[in-house]
N, C-alpha and C positions, 0 to 999 in steps of 0.2 A: 879420518873417518872414511874417506873414499877407499883407502887401502884395506880397512877392515871389511867393508862391503864386498870388495873384490875377492878377498880371501874367503869369505863365507860363500860367495857364489862359486868359486873354484872348488871348494870342499864339497859343496852340494853336487856339482857336476861330476866330480870324481866318484862320489858315492853312488850316484845314479848309474854311471858307467860301469862300476864294479858289480852292481846288482844285476845289470843286464847281461853281463858276460859270465856271471857265476853259474856253476852247475849245481844241480840239486844233489845233495849228499845223501839224504834220506829219501828212499823211494817207498811210499806207503801203498803202492799198487800191489794187488795180490795176483800172482801168476795163475793162469788157468791150468790147474792140475787135476782136471777131471779124468778119471780112468774110464774110458768109454766102454770097457768090458763090464764094469760094475754099474754103469748108469742104468737106471730103471725108468722106463717110459710107460705110457698108458695106451692100451689098445683103444682106438677111437670108436670101435663098434660095441664091444662088451665091457669096456672100462677096466679090463683086467691089467695088472702090472706085467710088463714084458721087459726082458733083458735086451739091451741094445744089440747084442751079438746074434740075435735071432735072424734066421734066413728068410723069414716071412715078411718081406717089405714090399712096398710099392711107392712110386713117386706120383704125386698129383699136384699140379701147379707149382712145380719146382720144390716141393716139400716132400721129404721121405717120411712115410708112416710105417710103423711096426705093428705086427699083429701076433696074437697068441696062437692062431691056427689058420689053416688054409681056408676054412669056411668063413672066418671073419674077414679075411683078405678078399674073398670073392663077393661077400655082401657089400664091402666098401667099394669094390670096383664097379658093382652094378649101380650104386647110388651114392657117390662120394659126397655130394652136397648135403645129404641127409645127416651125415656123421661129423661134418666139420662145423665146429662152433667157434666163431670169431669173436 
C-alpha cells in the first residue's frame, strides 16, 4: 500500500513538473495589425473624422491630438480643457 501511495505521489509530481515546463502551442493572442495610415480619429473640437496621417497635430499632456483644420487646432490650443472629455 505504501508503494502505491509513493507511485501516485511521484506521478503527480511528474505531471505538475511537466505542466510547469510546457510551452503553449496555441497562441490565441491577436497581433496588433492596425495600419496607422488608414486609422481614423476624431477631431476633439468639431468631432469630424480625421485620418491619422494628417499634419495638423498638437501634443497636450503627453497625448497627441489630430485636427481637421488649422482653425480647429488653434481653438484647441487656446482652451484645451474645454475640448478634452475624460
